[in-house]
Backbone bond lengths (Angstrom), bond angles and torsions (degrees), N, CA, C in turn:
res aa  C-N    CA-C-N  psi(-1)  N-CA   C-N-CA  omega(-1)  CA-C   N-CA-C  phi
1 M - - - 1.493 - - 1.535 109.62 -
2 T 1.338 118.73 126.91 1.419 124.51 -175.70 1.520 111.03 -88.64
3 P 1.306 120.46 128.14 1.498 119.94 177.46 1.549 110.73 -60.01
4 L 1.337 113.73 149.40 1.511 118.06 -174.23 1.473 110.73 -67.31
5 L 1.316 124.79 -32.32 1.428 122.23 -177.50 1.560 110.28 -78.77
6 S 1.263 121.55 -16.58 1.441 121.21 176.36 1.586 106.80 -82.28
7 V 1.346 117.73 -30.94 1.505 120.19 174.78 1.477 111.57 -73.58
8 L 1.256 121.10 -42.07 1.444 123.70 -175.66 1.493 109.83 -104.37
9 E 1.319 116.85 128.65 1.499 118.53 175.87 1.484 109.97 -78.20
10 I 1.292 116.66 158.89 1.517 120.05 -175.70 1.541 112.09 -65.79
11 A 1.287 112.76 -22.97 1.541 118.24 179.34 1.477 109.07 -89.01
12 D 1.262 119.31 -4.42 1.494 119.69 -178.63 1.540 111.64 -64.19
13 P 1.374 111.88 124.71 1.488 117.13 -178.68 1.580 114.92 -61.40
14 K 1.285 111.59 -23.03 1.600 108.87 173.87 1.343 116.43 -67.01
15 I 1.285 122.75 -24.16 1.492 126.30 174.73 1.509 107.19 -65.80
16 Y 1.295 116.12 -50.63 1.491 122.92 -173.06 1.554 107.39 -63.11
17 T 1.360 114.08 -41.83 1.481 122.48 -178.71 1.490 111.39 -61.36
18 L 1.369 113.54 -42.56 1.473 121.49 -179.14 1.598 110.44 -66.34
19 I 1.323 110.50 -38.98 1.550 112.04 -177.88 1.442 109.71 -69.87
20 V 1.451 119.90 -46.07 1.426 122.47 173.24 1.475 117.18 -51.26
21 V 1.306 115.67 -46.39 1.446 121.00 -179.53 1.482 113.77 -60.93
22 I 1.465 115.76 -43.45 1.425 123.37 176.71 1.499 111.14 -60.68
23 L 1.343 116.05 -50.19 1.481 119.06 -177.36 1.529 111.74 -67.84
24 A 1.304 119.75 -31.70 1.448 121.37 -175.01 1.545 104.90 -75.46
25 S 1.388 122.57 -37.50 1.383 125.02 175.55 1.500 112.06 -61.40
26 Q 1.295 115.07 -43.70 1.519 119.11 -179.49 1.555 109.17 -62.32
27 A 1.370 114.32 -48.37 1.447 118.58 -179.44 1.536 108.73 -58.36
28 M 1.319 117.91 -46.53 1.488 116.32 175.61 1.459 114.95 -54.44
29 L 1.344 122.31 -46.59 1.394 125.75 177.32 1.478 113.87 -60.39
30 Q 1.247 117.72 -38.26 1.518 123.90 175.39 1.418 110.73 -63.97
31 H 1.277 121.36 -42.95 1.505 126.92 -175.94 1.493 105.02 -69.58
32 R 1.326 122.73 -43.02 1.409 121.32 175.40 1.495 116.79 -65.77
33 R 1.231 122.83 -36.71 1.374 126.13 167.13 1.416 114.59 -54.85
34 I 1.356 116.76 -53.76 1.362 126.30 -177.94 1.666 112.47 -57.11
35 S 1.457 109.53 -43.73 1.398 115.45 179.17 1.527 116.07 -63.77
36 L 1.323 112.09 -38.01 1.527 123.12 177.29 1.516 106.39 -61.07
37 L 1.354 117.19 -53.43 1.419 119.37 -176.64 1.530 113.45 -63.89
38 E 1.291 116.45 -33.48 1.502 118.28 172.97 1.578 114.21 -65.99
39 H 1.347 115.48 -35.32 1.388 119.02 174.08 1.589 109.56 -65.50
40 Q 1.241 118.81 -49.17 1.409 123.46 -179.12 1.623 110.55 -53.94
41 V 1.193 111.67 -45.31 1.531 116.05 180.00 1.515 109.75 -62.99
42 Q 1.320 112.07 -43.53 1.510 117.66 -177.01 1.501 109.29 -62.98
43 V 1.308 115.42 -41.29 1.529 120.57 -179.48 1.534 109.40 -66.29
44 L 1.328 117.40 -43.37 1.548 117.11 173.30 1.436 113.87 -64.72
45 R 1.235 121.72 -37.56 1.496 121.72 177.01 1.532 113.10 -64.76
46 R 1.415 116.21 -36.26 1.420 119.67 173.68 1.499 111.85 -68.44
47 Q 1.254 118.33 -39.64 1.526 122.84 178.17 1.524 107.59 -58.15
48 Q 1.363 113.71 -50.75 1.441 118.19 -177.73 1.513 115.81 -58.87
49 N 1.293 116.92 -30.47 1.446 122.25 178.10 1.573 110.24 -86.81
50 G 1.199 117.70 6.12 1.528 123.35 179.48 1.466 113.58 75.52
51 E 1.301 124.16 15.29 1.424 126.34 -179.97 1.630 107.84 -78.99
52 E 1.330 111.00 151.25 1.400 116.35 174.01 1.573 112.95 -81.71
53 V 1.200 121.15 114.66 1.486 125.91 -175.20 1.529 108.19 -81.65
54 I 1.360 119.91 -40.30 1.411 123.18 -178.74 1.484 108.85 -123.05
55 S 1.324 115.07 136.13 1.618 118.16 -178.77 1.451 108.41 -62.97
56 P 1.305 117.99 155.04 1.475 126.13 171.53 1.558 115.79 -53.82
57 E 1.301 112.83 -39.97 1.439 123.84 172.65 1.444 115.83 -54.25
58 V 1.348 114.45 -52.80 1.379 121.96 176.28 1.544 115.69 -61.04
59 K 1.359 112.49 -41.91 1.448 118.90 179.81 1.490 111.18 -64.37
60 T 1.379 121.62 -36.74 1.423 121.98 179.36 1.611 108.03 -72.47
61 M 1.294 116.02 -32.85 1.539 115.12 176.34 1.463 109.15 -70.73
62 A 1.249 122.79 -37.03 1.439 127.02 -172.18 1.597 112.37 -70.83
63 K 1.425 111.82 -19.68 1.459 110.07 177.45 1.483 116.26 -71.22
64 D 1.349 113.57 -28.29 1.436 122.08 175.42 1.534 111.67 -81.21
65 P 1.272 119.56 113.75 1.462 121.46 175.31 1.494 120.82 -44.43
66 K 1.416 113.84 -41.97 1.446 121.26 178.80 1.481 116.52 -69.15
67 K 1.435 115.05 -11.14 1.484 119.02 -173.73 1.440 107.45 -114.44
68 Q 1.326 125.06 3.60 1.448 124.85 -174.14 1.591 112.65 -68.21
69 I 1.253 119.17 -28.18 1.373 119.67 173.79 1.570 113.35 -69.64
70 A 1.291 112.65 -39.27 1.500 124.66 178.59 1.595 104.03 -66.92
71 A 1.258 117.07 -39.45 1.462 116.28 178.99 1.440 117.01 -70.34
72 M 1.360 113.98 -28.86 1.527 120.09 171.34 1.497 112.06 -68.14
73 V 1.348 117.38 -38.89 1.377 124.50 179.04 1.537 108.26 -63.94
74 L 1.216 119.35 -47.70 1.403 125.39 -172.94 1.568 106.32 -70.27
75 H 1.415 119.16 -42.23 1.378 118.14 176.43 1.530 114.27 -61.71
76 R 1.382 117.50 -33.47 1.485 118.34 176.05 1.538 109.83 -70.84
77 K 1.410 117.19 -32.46 1.505 116.82 176.89 1.472 105.73 -64.96
78 Q 1.134 123.45 -38.48 1.625 127.66 -172.97 1.494 107.32 -72.14
79 N 1.319 119.28 -28.26 1.472 127.02 -178.38 1.474 110.93 -131.08
80 P 1.332 117.45 86.45 1.432 129.45 -174.22 1.540 116.25 -50.10
81 R 1.293 115.84 -37.69 1.394 121.07 -174.84 1.628 114.76 -84.85
82 M 1.246 112.14 -3.72 1.511 120.20 -176.99 1.436 108.71 -76.37
83 T 1.368 113.19 137.83 1.483 116.05 168.94 1.517 115.05 -88.58
84 I 1.276 116.21 174.66 1.404 123.48 177.78 1.517 113.15 -55.19
85 A 1.376 112.66 -50.63 1.408 125.20 -178.83 1.516 109.45 -55.47
86 D 1.352 114.59 -46.05 1.546 123.92 -178.26 1.490 106.48 -60.89
87 A 1.300 120.52 -47.57 1.425 124.09 -173.68 1.496 112.94 -68.40
88 K 1.405 114.77 -39.44 1.447 126.26 172.18 1.552 111.68 -54.97
89 W 1.390 115.22 -50.02 1.479 123.40 -178.38 1.493 105.72 -61.92
90 D 1.323 119.78 -48.48 1.523 124.52 -179.04 1.466 108.83 -58.41
91 I 1.346 124.08 -41.83 1.453 124.28 -174.92 1.501 109.45 -74.19
92 E 1.287 118.97 -39.17 1.433 124.84 -178.91 1.406 113.78 -74.47
93 N 1.378 122.03 -18.20 1.421 125.26 -177.24 1.542 113.94 -113.83
94 L 1.254 114.10 29.24 1.532 116.93 -179.90 1.432 107.89 -65.10
95 S 1.286 113.59 138.60 1.538 118.05 -179.81 1.477 112.00 -105.51
């Protein structure tokens, strides 16, 4: 078996492409995690202030396991800047 560095030269563009792809995917994952945490903090603040985070219609739909996906879709329609992961988190963490 030939070592990777002996097969690819240091100036080989494949190495740079691989490094860029790895770094970009890590950055996207970090961004997604931060975005979800920001959403969770925002929800907790709204709950502390006594605001409704989820509409009553979405809450009733979310109680039925067969309608949970429809509840997420409706929740996203009511909150246009919300991601799918944010809506899923809200539905799963109804209090």
